[in-house]
DSSP file (Angstrom, degrees, kcal/mol; ACC not computed):
  #  RESIDUE AA STRUCTURE BP1 BP2  ACC     N-H-->O    O-->H-N    N-H-->O    O-->H-N    TCO  KAPPA ALPHA  PHI   PSI    X-CA   Y-CA   Z-CA
    1    1 A M              0   0    0      0, 0.0     2,-0.3     0, 0.0    13,-0.2   0.000 360.0 360.0 360.0 150.0  -12.3   -4.3   -6.1
    2    2 A N  E     -A   13   0A   0     11,-3.2    11,-2.9    13,-0.0     2,-0.5  -0.900 360.0-142.0-123.7 150.5   -9.7   -5.1   -3.4
    3    3 A I  E     +A   12   0A   0     -2,-0.3     2,-0.3     9,-0.2     9,-0.2  -0.971  27.1 175.2-112.4 126.7   -6.1   -4.1   -2.8
    4    4 A R  E     -A   11   0A   0      7,-3.2     7,-3.7    -2,-0.5     2,-0.4  -0.907  18.6-140.4-128.4 156.7   -3.9   -6.8   -1.3
    5    5 A Q  E     +A   10   0A   0     -2,-0.3     2,-0.4     5,-0.2     5,-0.2  -0.958  15.7 178.9-123.1 137.1   -0.2   -6.9   -0.6
    6    6 A A  E >  S-A    9   0A   0      3,-2.4     3,-2.2    -2,-0.4     2,-0.1  -0.975  72.1 -42.5-133.2 119.5    2.3   -9.7   -1.1
    7    7 A M  T 3  S-     0   0    0     -2,-0.4     0, 0.0     1,-0.3     0, 0.0  -0.426 123.8 -26.9  54.3-126.5    5.9   -8.8   -0.1
    8    8 A S  T 3  S+     0   0    0     -2,-0.1     2,-0.4    -3,-0.1    -1,-0.3   0.379 118.8  97.9 -97.2   5.3    6.4   -5.3   -1.5
    9    9 A N  E <   -A    6   0A   0     -3,-2.2    -3,-2.4     2,-0.0     2,-0.4  -0.767  61.1-147.8 -98.2 137.3    3.9   -5.5   -4.3
   10   10 A L  E     -A    5   0A   0     -2,-0.4     2,-0.4    -5,-0.2    -5,-0.2  -0.848  15.5-164.2 -97.4 138.9    0.3   -4.3   -4.2
   11   11 A Y  E     -A    4   0A   0     -7,-3.7    -7,-3.2    -2,-0.4     2,-0.6  -0.971  12.5-147.7-124.1 138.1   -2.3   -6.2   -6.2
   12   12 A I  E     -A    3   0A   0     -2,-0.4     2,-0.3    -9,-0.2    -9,-0.2  -0.927  26.3-177.9-103.5 122.8   -5.7   -5.1   -7.2
   13   13 A T  E     -A    2   0A   0    -11,-2.9   -11,-3.2    -2,-0.6     2,-0.1  -0.827  30.1 -98.0-120.8 158.5   -8.1   -8.0   -7.2
   14   14 A V        -     0   0    0     -2,-0.3     2,-0.1   -13,-0.2     3,-0.1  -0.393  44.6-105.0 -71.5 151.8  -11.8   -8.3   -8.1
   15   15 A S    >   -     0   0    0      1,-0.1     3,-2.1    -2,-0.1    -1,-0.1  -0.410  44.6 -87.6 -73.8 152.9  -14.3   -8.3   -5.4
   16   16 A K  T 3  S+     0   0    0      1,-0.3    -1,-0.1    -2,-0.1     3,-0.1  -0.382 117.2  23.4 -59.5 135.4  -15.9  -11.6   -4.4
   17   17 A G  T 3  S+     0   0    0      1,-0.3    -1,-0.3    -3,-0.1    -2,-0.1   0.401  86.0 147.7  87.1  -3.0  -19.0  -12.1   -6.5
   18   18 A A    <   -     0   0    0     -3,-2.1    -1,-0.3     1,-0.0    -4,-0.1  -0.364  35.5-148.1 -64.7 145.8  -17.8   -9.9   -9.4
   19   19 A K        -     0   0    0     -3,-0.1     2,-0.1    -2,-0.0    -1,-0.0  -0.942  12.9-118.3-118.9 138.0  -18.9  -11.0  -12.8
   20   20 A P        -     0   0    0      0, 0.0     2,-0.3     0, 0.0     0, 0.0  -0.391  33.1-172.1 -69.6 150.7  -17.0  -10.7  -16.0
   21   21 A E        -     0   0    0     -2,-0.1     2,-0.0     0, 0.0     0, 0.0  -0.958  32.1 -84.8-140.2 160.8  -18.6   -8.6  -18.7
   22   22 A M        -     0   0    0     -2,-0.3     2,-0.4     1,-0.0     0, 0.0  -0.340  40.4-149.6 -66.0 143.2  -17.8   -7.8  -22.4
   23   23 A Y        -     0   0    0     -2,-0.0    -1,-0.0    41,-0.0    40,-0.0  -0.965  14.2-172.8-121.0 131.4  -15.4   -5.0  -23.0
   24   24 A Y    >   +     0   0    0     -2,-0.4     3,-1.5     1,-0.1     4,-0.4  -0.744   7.8 174.6-123.1  80.6  -15.5   -2.8  -26.0
   25   25 A P  G >  S+     0   0    0      0, 0.0     3,-1.0     0, 0.0     7,-0.2   0.760  72.2  67.0 -63.5 -26.0  -12.3   -0.6  -25.9
   26   26 A M  G >  S+     0   0    0      1,-0.2     3,-0.6     2,-0.2     4,-0.2   0.732  88.9  66.3 -70.4 -19.5  -12.8    1.0  -29.3
   27   27 A Q  G <  S+     0   0    0     -3,-1.5    -1,-0.2     1,-0.2     3,-0.1   0.804 121.7  18.0 -68.9 -27.7  -16.0    2.8  -28.0
   28   28 A E  G <> S+     0   0    0     -3,-1.0     4,-2.9    -4,-0.4     5,-0.2  -0.020  86.6 131.7-129.1  29.1  -13.8    4.9  -25.7
   29   29 A A  H <> S+     0   0    0     -3,-0.6     4,-2.3     1,-0.2     5,-0.2   0.887  71.8  46.8 -56.5 -48.0  -10.4    4.4  -27.2
   30   30 A E  H  > S+     0   0    0     -4,-0.2     4,-2.2     1,-0.2    -1,-0.2   0.939 117.0  42.3 -63.3 -47.2   -9.2    8.0  -27.3
   31   31 A Q  H  > S+     0   0    0      1,-0.2     4,-2.9     2,-0.2     5,-0.2   0.879 112.0  55.7 -68.3 -36.2  -10.2    8.8  -23.7
   32   32 A L  H  X S+     0   0    0     -4,-2.9     4,-2.5     2,-0.2    -1,-0.2   0.931 109.6  46.2 -59.4 -46.2   -8.9    5.5  -22.5
   33   33 A V  H  X S+     0   0    0     -4,-2.3     4,-2.5    -5,-0.2    -2,-0.2   0.917 113.0  49.6 -64.2 -43.4   -5.4    6.2  -24.0
   34   34 A I  H  X S+     0   0    0     -4,-2.2     4,-2.2     1,-0.2    -2,-0.2   0.936 113.2  46.2 -60.8 -46.5   -5.5    9.8  -22.6
   35   35 A D  H  X S+     0   0    0     -4,-2.9     4,-2.0     1,-0.2    -2,-0.2   0.883 111.7  51.5 -65.1 -37.9   -6.4    8.5  -19.1
   36   36 A A  H  X S+     0   0    0     -4,-2.5     4,-2.5    -5,-0.2    -1,-0.2   0.901 109.6  50.2 -64.8 -40.4   -3.8    5.8  -19.3
   37   37 A I  H  X S+     0   0    0     -4,-2.5     4,-3.0     2,-0.2     5,-0.2   0.900 107.9  53.7 -64.1 -40.3   -1.1    8.3  -20.2
   38   38 A K  H  X S+     0   0    0     -4,-2.2     4,-2.0     2,-0.2    -2,-0.2   0.917 110.3  46.4 -60.8 -43.1   -2.2   10.5  -17.3
   39   39 A V  H  X S+     0   0    0     -4,-2.0     4,-1.9     2,-0.2    -2,-0.2   0.928 113.2  49.8 -64.3 -43.8   -1.8    7.6  -14.9
   40   40 A G  H  X S+     0   0    0     -4,-2.5     4,-2.5     1,-0.2    -2,-0.2   0.901 109.6  50.6 -61.4 -41.7    1.6    6.8  -16.4
   41   41 A L  H  X S+     0   0    0     -4,-3.0     4,-2.6     1,-0.2    -1,-0.2   0.873 106.8  55.3 -64.9 -36.2    2.8   10.4  -16.1
   42   42 A S  H  <>S+     0   0    0     -4,-2.0     5,-2.0    -5,-0.2     4,-0.3   0.915 109.9  46.3 -61.0 -41.4    1.8   10.4  -12.5
   43   43 A A  H ><5S+     0   0    0     -4,-1.9     3,-1.1     1,-0.2    -2,-0.2   0.920 112.9  48.9 -66.4 -43.6    4.0    7.4  -11.9
   44   44 A I  H 3<5S+     0   0    0     -4,-2.5    -2,-0.2     1,-0.3    -1,-0.2   0.885 110.6  50.8 -63.5 -38.8    6.9    8.9  -13.9
   45   45 A R  T 3<5S-     0   0    0     -4,-2.6    -1,-0.3    -5,-0.2    -2,-0.2   0.483 109.4-128.1 -79.2  -1.9    6.6   12.2  -11.9
   46   46 A K  T < 5 -     0   0    0     -3,-1.1    -3,-0.2    -4,-0.3     3,-0.1   0.923  35.4-173.3  55.3  50.7    6.6   10.2   -8.7
   47   47 A V      < -     0   0    0     -5,-2.0     5,-0.1     1,-0.2    -1,-0.1  -0.277  44.5 -67.4 -64.1 161.9    3.5   11.7   -7.2
   48   48 A P     >  -     0   0    0      0, 0.0     4,-2.3     0, 0.0     3,-0.5  -0.188  49.6-114.9 -53.3 145.6    2.7   10.6   -3.6
   49   49 A E  H  > S+     0   0    0      1,-0.3     4,-2.8     2,-0.2     5,-0.2   0.859 114.6  52.0 -53.9 -42.9    1.8    6.9   -3.4
   50   50 A E  H  > S+     0   0    0      1,-0.2     4,-2.3     2,-0.2    -1,-0.3   0.891 109.7  49.8 -63.0 -39.4   -1.7    7.6   -2.2
   51   51 A E  H  > S+     0   0    0     -3,-0.5     4,-2.0     2,-0.2    -2,-0.2   0.908 112.6  46.8 -65.5 -42.2   -2.4    9.9   -5.2
   52   52 A L  H  X S+     0   0    0     -4,-2.3     4,-2.6     2,-0.2     5,-0.2   0.914 110.6  52.6 -65.2 -42.8   -1.0    7.4   -7.6
   53   53 A K  H  X S+     0   0    0     -4,-2.8     4,-2.7    -5,-0.2    -2,-0.2   0.912 109.5  49.4 -59.3 -43.1   -3.1    4.6   -6.0
   54   54 A E  H  X S+     0   0    0     -4,-2.3     4,-2.5     2,-0.2    -1,-0.2   0.889 110.2  51.1 -63.7 -39.2   -6.2    6.8   -6.4
   55   55 A A  H  X S+     0   0    0     -4,-2.0     4,-2.1     2,-0.2    -2,-0.2   0.921 112.3  45.7 -64.2 -43.9   -5.4    7.4  -10.1
   56   56 A V  H  X S+     0   0    0     -4,-2.6     4,-2.4     2,-0.2    -2,-0.2   0.933 114.3  47.8 -65.1 -45.7   -4.9    3.7  -10.8
   57   57 A L  H  X S+     0   0    0     -4,-2.7     4,-2.6     1,-0.2    -2,-0.2   0.886 110.4  52.5 -63.9 -38.4   -8.1    2.8   -8.9
   58   58 A G  H  X S+     0   0    0     -4,-2.5     4,-1.8     2,-0.2    -1,-0.2   0.904 109.3  49.8 -62.1 -41.3  -10.0    5.5  -10.7
   59   59 A F  H  X S+     0   0    0     -4,-2.1     4,-3.0     2,-0.2     5,-0.4   0.928 112.3  47.2 -62.4 -45.3   -8.8    4.2  -14.1
   60   60 A I  H  X S+     0   0    0     -4,-2.4     4,-2.6     1,-0.2    -2,-0.2   0.897 109.8  52.6 -66.1 -40.2   -9.9    0.6  -13.1
   61   61 A K  H  < S+     0   0    0     -4,-2.6    -1,-0.2     1,-0.2    -2,-0.2   0.882 116.6  40.4 -61.7 -36.6  -13.3    1.8  -11.9
   62   62 A K  H  < S+     0   0    0     -4,-1.8    -2,-0.2    -5,-0.2    -1,-0.2   0.903 134.5  16.4 -78.3 -42.8  -13.9    3.5  -15.2
   63   63 A Y  H  < S-     0   0    0     -4,-3.0    -3,-0.2     1,-0.2    -2,-0.2   0.554  98.3-131.5-112.2 -11.5  -12.4    1.0  -17.7
   64   64 A G     <  -     0   0    0     -4,-2.6     2,-0.8    -5,-0.4    -1,-0.2  -0.309  53.6 -31.5  86.7-176.8  -12.1   -2.2  -15.7
   65   65 A F        +     0   0    0      1,-0.2    -5,-0.0    -2,-0.1   -51,-0.0  -0.698  55.1 177.4 -79.4 112.2   -9.2   -4.6  -15.4
   66   66 A L        -     0   0    0     -2,-0.8    -1,-0.2     1,-0.2    -2,-0.0   0.676  28.4-151.5 -89.6 -18.4   -7.3   -4.3  -18.7
   67   67 A G        -     0   0    0     -3,-0.1     2,-0.3     2,-0.0    -1,-0.2  -0.192  13.8 -93.9  77.7-174.8   -4.6   -6.7  -17.6
   68   68 A F        -     0   0    0      3,-0.0     3,-0.2    -2,-0.0    -1,-0.0  -0.987  19.3-160.0-141.5 150.6   -1.0   -6.6  -18.9
   69   69 A M        +     0   0    0     -2,-0.3     3,-0.5     1,-0.1    -2,-0.0  -0.325  47.2 125.6-129.5  50.8    0.6   -8.5  -21.7
   70   70 A T  S    S+     0   0    0      1,-0.3    21,-0.3    19,-0.0    22,-0.2   0.671  84.7  36.3 -80.5 -14.6    4.3   -8.4  -21.1
   71   71 A A  S    S-     0   0    0     -3,-0.2    -1,-0.3    18,-0.1     2,-0.2  -0.520  77.8-178.5-138.0  67.2    4.5  -12.2  -21.2
   72   72 A L        -     0   0    0     -3,-0.5     2,-0.1    -2,-0.1    -3,-0.1  -0.437  27.2-122.1 -68.2 138.3    2.1  -13.5  -23.8
   73   73 A L        -     0   0    0     -2,-0.2    13,-0.2    13,-0.1    -1,-0.1  -0.431   8.3-130.8 -77.0 155.9    2.0  -17.2  -24.2
   74   74 A T  S    S+     0   0    0     11,-1.7     2,-0.3     1,-0.1    -1,-0.1   0.527  92.5  41.5 -85.5  -4.6    2.8  -18.8  -27.5
   75   75 A T    >   -     0   0    0     10,-0.2     3,-0.8     1,-0.1    -1,-0.1  -0.998  64.1-148.7-142.5 139.9   -0.4  -21.0  -27.3
   76   76 A A  T 3  S+     0   0    0     -2,-0.3     3,-0.4     1,-0.2    -1,-0.1   0.689  98.9  63.3 -75.8 -18.5   -3.9  -20.2  -26.1
   77   77 A D  T >   +     0   0    0      1,-0.2     3,-1.9     2,-0.1     4,-0.3   0.029  63.3 127.7 -93.6  27.3   -4.3  -23.8  -24.9
   78   78 A F  G X   +     0   0    0     -3,-0.8     3,-2.0     1,-0.3    -1,-0.2   0.799  58.8  70.4 -56.4 -31.2   -1.6  -23.4  -22.3
   79   79 A I  G 3  S+     0   0    0     -3,-0.4    -1,-0.3     1,-0.3    39,-0.2   0.743  98.1  49.9 -62.5 -23.0   -3.8  -24.7  -19.5
   80   80 A T  G <  S+     0   0    0     -3,-1.9    -1,-0.3    37,-0.1     2,-0.2   0.467  97.8  88.6 -93.3  -1.7   -3.7  -28.2  -20.9
   81   81 A Y  S <  S-     0   0    0     -3,-2.0    18,-0.2    -4,-0.3     3,-0.1  -0.600  76.2-131.7 -98.1 156.3    0.1  -28.3  -21.2
   82   82 A E  S    S+     0   0    0     -2,-0.2    17,-2.3     1,-0.1    18,-0.4   0.859  94.2  17.8 -67.9 -37.3    2.7  -29.4  -18.7
   83   83 A S  E    S-B   98   0B   0     15,-0.3     2,-0.3    16,-0.1    -1,-0.1  -0.922  71.5-133.5-134.3 157.3    4.7  -26.2  -19.4
   84   84 A V  E     -B   97   0B   0     13,-3.1    13,-2.0    -2,-0.3     2,-0.5  -0.845  16.7-144.2-107.8 151.6    4.1  -22.8  -20.9
   85   85 A Y  E     -B   96   0B   0     -2,-0.3   -11,-1.7    11,-0.2    11,-0.2  -0.971  18.7-171.7-120.7 128.3    6.5  -21.3  -23.4
   86   86 A L        -     0   0    0      9,-3.1   -13,-0.1    -2,-0.5     2,-0.1  -0.898  25.0-120.2-121.9 143.5    7.2  -17.5  -23.4
   87   87 A P        -     0   0    0      0, 0.0   -13,-0.0     0, 0.0     9,-0.0  -0.460  57.1 -79.9 -68.8 157.4    9.0  -15.1  -25.7
   88   88 A K        +     0   0    0     -2,-0.1     2,-0.3     2,-0.1     5,-0.1  -0.343  67.5 158.8 -59.3 138.0   11.8  -13.3  -23.9
   89   89 A N        -     0   0    0      3,-0.5   -18,-0.1    -3,-0.1   -19,-0.0  -0.943  51.2-112.5-154.3 171.5   10.4  -10.4  -21.8
   90   90 A H  S    S+     0   0    0     -2,-0.3     3,-0.2   -20,-0.2   -19,-0.1   0.537 107.9  53.5 -89.1  -6.9   11.4   -8.2  -18.8
   91   91 A F  S    S+     0   0    0      1,-0.3     2,-0.6   -21,-0.3    -1,-0.1   0.899 116.2  27.5 -94.9 -50.0    8.7   -9.6  -16.4
   92   92 A I        -     0   0    0    -22,-0.2    -3,-0.5     1,-0.1    -1,-0.3  -0.964  68.1-165.9-115.6 115.6    9.2  -13.3  -16.5
   93   93 A M        +     0   0    0     -2,-0.6    -1,-0.1    -3,-0.2     2,-0.1   0.787  61.3  86.9 -76.0 -27.9   12.8  -14.2  -17.3
   94   94 A E        -     0   0    0      1,-0.1     3,-0.1    -6,-0.1    -2,-0.1  -0.408  65.4-149.4 -73.4 148.3   12.4  -17.9  -18.1
   95   95 A E  S    S+     0   0    0      1,-0.2    -9,-3.1    -2,-0.1     2,-0.3   0.631  86.3  24.8 -90.6 -15.4   11.4  -18.9  -21.6
   96   96 A S  E     +B   85   0B   0    -11,-0.2    -1,-0.2   -13,-0.0   -11,-0.2  -0.993  67.2 175.2-145.6 147.4    9.5  -21.9  -20.3
   97   97 A L  E     -B   84   0B   0    -13,-2.0   -13,-3.1    -2,-0.3     2,-0.1  -0.982  42.6 -94.3-143.0 149.5    7.8  -22.6  -16.9
   98   98 A P  E >>  -B   83   0B   0      0, 0.0     4,-2.0     0, 0.0     3,-0.8  -0.480  44.3-118.3 -59.2 141.0    5.7  -25.4  -15.5
   99   99 A T  H 3> S+     0   0    0    -17,-2.3     4,-2.1     1,-0.3   -16,-0.1   0.873 113.6  54.8 -53.3 -42.2    2.1  -24.3  -16.1
  100  100 A E  H 3> S+     0   0    0    -18,-0.4     4,-0.7     1,-0.2    -1,-0.3   0.860 107.3  50.4 -63.8 -34.3    1.4  -24.3  -12.4
  101  101 A D  H X4 S+     0   0    0     -3,-0.8     3,-0.8     1,-0.2     4,-0.5   0.903 108.9  51.9 -67.6 -40.9    4.3  -22.0  -11.7
  102  102 A Y  H >X S+     0   0    0     -4,-2.0     3,-1.7     1,-0.2     4,-0.8   0.883 101.7  61.7 -61.2 -38.2    3.1  -19.6  -14.5
  103  103 A L  H 3X S+     0   0    0     -4,-2.1     4,-2.6     1,-0.3     3,-0.3   0.761  89.7  68.8 -62.2 -24.8   -0.3  -19.6  -12.8
  104  104 A T  H << S+     0   0    0     -3,-0.8    -1,-0.3    -4,-0.7    -2,-0.2   0.783  95.7  55.4 -66.6 -23.7    1.2  -18.1   -9.7
  105  105 A Y  H <4 S+     0   0    0     -3,-1.7    -1,-0.2    -4,-0.5    -2,-0.2   0.841 114.1  39.9 -71.7 -33.2    1.8  -14.9  -11.7
  106  106 A L  H  < S+     0   0    0     -4,-0.8    -2,-0.2    -3,-0.3    -1,-0.2   0.792 128.6  30.7 -84.0 -30.5   -1.9  -14.8  -12.6
  107  107 A Y     <  +     0   0    0     -4,-2.6    -1,-0.2     1,-0.1    -2,-0.1  -0.662  64.4 164.7-129.3  74.7   -3.2  -15.8   -9.1
  108  108 A P  S    S+     0   0    0      0, 0.0    -1,-0.1     0, 0.0    -4,-0.1   0.712  83.1  31.8 -68.4 -18.0   -0.7  -14.6   -6.5
  109  109 A F  S    S+     0   0    0      1,-0.1     2,-0.3  -103,-0.0    -2,-0.1   0.717 115.0  56.5-109.3 -28.3   -3.1  -15.1   -3.6
  110  110 A D        -     0   0    0     -6,-0.1    14,-0.1    14,-0.0    -3,-0.1  -0.772  65.5-146.7-106.2 150.2   -5.2  -18.1   -4.7
  111  111 A N        -     0   0    0     -2,-0.3    -7,-0.1    12,-0.3   -11,-0.0  -0.832  24.9-145.0-113.9  90.7   -3.9  -21.5   -5.6
  112  112 A P        -     0   0    0      0, 0.0     2,-1.3     0, 0.0     9,-0.1  -0.228  17.6-118.1 -58.7 142.9   -6.3  -22.7   -8.3
  113  113 A D        -     0   0    0      7,-0.5     7,-1.7     2,-0.0     2,-0.4  -0.702  40.9-167.5 -82.6  97.0   -7.0  -26.4   -8.3
  114  114 A F  E     +C  119   0C   0     -2,-1.3     2,-0.3     5,-0.2     5,-0.2  -0.738  13.1 172.5 -95.5 132.2   -5.6  -27.3  -11.7
  115  115 A K  E >   -C  118   0C   0      3,-1.4     3,-2.2    -2,-0.4    -2,-0.0  -0.960  43.5-115.5-133.2 152.9   -6.3  -30.6  -13.4
  116  116 A K  T 3  S+     0   0    0     -2,-0.3     3,-0.1     1,-0.3    -1,-0.0   0.754 115.7  58.2 -60.1 -24.2   -5.5  -31.8  -16.9
  117  117 A T  T 3  S-     0   0    0      1,-0.3    -1,-0.3    -3,-0.0     2,-0.3   0.475 123.7 -85.9 -86.1  -0.2   -9.2  -32.1  -17.6
  118  118 A G  E <   -C  115   0C   0     -3,-2.2    -3,-1.4   -39,-0.2    -1,-0.3  -0.851  67.8 -25.1 131.0-165.9   -9.8  -28.5  -16.8
  119  119 A W  E     -C  114   0C   0     -2,-0.3     2,-0.9    -5,-0.2    -5,-0.2  -0.616  39.1-145.2 -87.2 139.5  -10.5  -26.3  -13.8
  120  120 A N    >   -     0   0    0     -7,-1.7     3,-2.1    -2,-0.3    -7,-0.5  -0.897  16.1-160.0 -97.6 100.7  -12.1  -27.4  -10.6
  121  121 A R  G >  S+     0   0    0     -2,-0.9     3,-1.3     1,-0.3    -1,-0.1   0.661  79.9  77.4 -63.0 -16.9  -14.0  -24.2   -9.8
  122  122 A G  G 3  S+     0   0    0      1,-0.2    -1,-0.3     2,-0.2    -3,-0.0   0.767  87.6  60.0 -63.8 -23.7  -14.3  -25.2   -6.1
  123  123 A G  G <         0   0    0     -3,-2.1   -12,-0.3     1,-0.2    -1,-0.2   0.617 360.0 360.0 -80.2 -12.4  -10.7  -24.2   -5.6
  124  124 A L    <         0   0    0     -3,-1.3    -1,-0.2    -4,-0.2    -2,-0.2   0.441 360.0 360.0-100.0 360.0  -11.3  -20.6   -6.6
């Protein structure tokens, strides 16, 4: 995993060559929730930045990238649409965005080569 910065935001990205694998959260659900709460409490208590960073990285190493769902799309086929439509949320204020603009939230460092017929994997 890598840590990258864009403006004042830190992003944790997968390492080159990383491969996705199946995730079964119910096998460790109780401990996952406890560990997530511990990380959240560290953030609320404003522990030193390095300590918080270590807690977040430790969580990711143990459970992987869980992602965030503050802006769920209203369709799973969004990639084939001109625009995406979002319920109101605190992360993305617009209720609709051109699909390519939405992708910048998912890929802040890479600019995927998007085509209506699907992904051109050479761009990633």
